[in-house]
C-alpha positions in Angstrom: -42.9 -6.1 2.9 -43.6 -9.2 0.8 -41.3 -12.2 0.4 -40.2 -10.8 -3.0 -39.1 -7.5 -1.5 -35.5 -7.3 -0.4 -33.8 -4.8 1.9 -31.1 -3.0 0.1 -28.0 -2.6 2.3 -25.4 -0.2 1.1 -21.9 -1.7 0.9 -18.7 0.1 1.7 -15.8 -1.0 -0.6 -12.8 -1.8 1.6 -10.2 -1.1 -1.1 -8.8 -4.6 -0.6 -8.6 -6.6 -3.9 -10.6 -9.8 -3.5 -12.1 -9.0 -0.1 -14.9 -6.8 -1.5 -15.8 -9.5 -3.9 -16.0 -12.1 -1.1 -18.1 -9.6 1.0 -20.6 -9.0 -1.9 -19.3 -5.5 -2.6 -17.8 -4.5 0.7 -18.7 -4.1 4.4 -22.4 -3.5 5.1 -23.0 0.1 6.1 -23.7 0.6 9.8 -22.4 -2.9 10.6 -20.3 -4.1 13.6 -17.3 -6.1 12.3 -14.6 -7.9 14.3 -11.2 -8.8 12.8 -9.8 -11.7 14.8 -6.5 -13.5 14.6 -3.3 -14.4 16.4 -0.8 -11.7 17.2 1.2 -10.4 14.2 -1.2 -11.9 11.6 -2.0 -8.4 10.1 -5.2 -7.3 11.9 -4.0 -3.8 12.4 -2.7 -3.4 8.9 -6.0 -4.8 7.5 -7.9 -2.3 9.6 -5.7 0.6 8.5 -6.1 -0.4 4.8 -9.9 -0.4 5.2 -9.9 2.8 7.1 -7.7 4.7 4.7 -9.8 3.4 1.8 -13.1 4.4 3.4 -12.4 7.6 5.2 -13.5 10.8 3.4 -14.8 14.2 4.3 -18.3 12.8 4.5 -17.2 9.6 6.3 -14.5 10.5 8.8 -12.8 7.7 10.8 -11.8 7.4 14.4 -9.1 4.8 15.3 -8.8 3.9 19.0 -5.6 2.1 20.0 -4.6 0.7 23.3 -1.3 -0.8 22.1 1.7 -0.4 24.3 3.6 1.4 21.5 2.7 5.1 20.7 0.5 5.7 17.7 3.4 7.6 16.1 5.4 4.4 15.9 2.4 2.5 14.5 1.9 5.2 11.9 5.5 5.2 10.9 5.2 1.4 10.2 2.0 1.9 8.2 3.6 4.5 6.0 5.4 1.8 4.1 2.2 0.7 2.5 0.7 2.2 -0.7 -2.7 2.6 1.0 -1.4 5.0 3.6 -2.4 8.6 2.9 -0.6 11.1 5.3 -3.0 13.9 4.1 -5.9 12.1 5.8 -4.2 11.9 9.3 -5.7 14.4 11.7 -8.1 15.5 8.9 -10.6 12.7 8.2 -8.7 10.0 10.1 -8.1 10.6 13.8 -6.1 8.4 16.1 -6.8 8.2 19.9 -4.5 6.4 22.3 -6.5 4.8 25.1 -3.5 3.2 26.9 -3.6 5.6 29.8 -7.3 5.0 30.5 -6.9 1.2 30.0 -4.0 1.1 32.4 -6.3 2.4 35.2 -8.3 -0.8 35.0 -11.5 1.2 34.9 -13.7 0.3 32.0 -16.0 3.3 32.6 -13.0 5.7 32.1 -12.2 3.9 28.8 -15.8 4.1 27.6 -16.2 7.7 28.7 -13.1 8.7 26.8 -14.3 6.8 23.7 -17.8 8.5 23.9 -16.2 11.9 24.3 -14.0 11.4 21.2 -16.9 10.1 19.2 -19.0 13.2 20.2 -16.0 15.5 19.4 -15.2 14.0 16.0 -18.6 12.7 14.8 -17.1 9.7 13.0 -18.9 7.4 10.6 -16.3 4.8 11.0 -14.9 3.6 14.4 -12.0 1.2 14.8 -10.8 -0.3 18.1 -7.4 -1.9 18.3 -7.5 -4.0 20.4 -11.1 -4.7 21.2 -9.9 -7.5 23.6 -7.7 -5.1 25.5 -10.5 -2.7 26.1 -12.9 -5.4 27.2 -10.3 -7.0 29.5 -9.8 -3.7 31.3 -12.3 -5.0 33.9 -10.1 -8.0 34.5 -11.3 -11.6 34.6 -14.4 -13.3 35.8 -17.7 -11.4 35.9 -15.9 -8.1 35.2 -14.9 -9.5 31.8 -18.5 -10.5 31.0 -20.0 -7.1 32.0 -17.2 -5.3 30.1 -18.0 -7.3 27.0 -21.7 -6.5 27.3 -21.1 -2.8 27.9 -18.6 -2.6 25.0 -21.0 -4.4 22.6 -23.8 -1.9 23.6 -21.4 0.9 23.0 -20.5 -0.5 19.6 -24.1 -0.9 18.7 -24.8 2.7 19.6 -21.8 3.7 17.4 -23.1 1.7 14.5 -25.9 4.2 14.3 -23.6 7.2 14.9 -24.9 9.2 11.9 -28.3 9.3 13.5 -27.2 9.8 17.1 -24.4 12.3 16.8 -24.1 15.7 15.2 -23.1 15.8 11.5 -19.3 15.8 11.0 -17.6 19.1 10.3 -16.4 19.8 6.8 -12.9 18.5 6.3 -10.2 19.0 3.8 -9.8 15.3 3.2 -10.7 13.9 -0.3 
């Protein structure tokens, strides 16, 4: 590769006016992205908007939640937004509640469940809400650091999911 050659990285349009322009066309394909902010600032809604815009038959999404409220309550709230598409739920958008595994305090159980769901659904998009809650499963101190490292390694392996896992099944989703 010469200095004039440039790598072409495919961009995934988020469906959010203005954000795609700032990102140079959208999120880089196969990237690991963190949405950070204070509680209630809209991280979950932003993630859902991107997920519903990006999820298709060819690019299914898996959304892990560890929130105290059930996914049904969260989905009911999200239905008020124009981006919400009920036809995608349980079709090319799958929600997995990890609160039970997280409550055990065993990061390995959480990660094992996540990997099992990834293998079962073959997603091209993976969302974790909340990343901090999953990592903090190990508790403070050294456990937090090792949890962070293990989780980042898992995320890195998921960012190459199309190459590591079986192709997704055909879905009815548009």
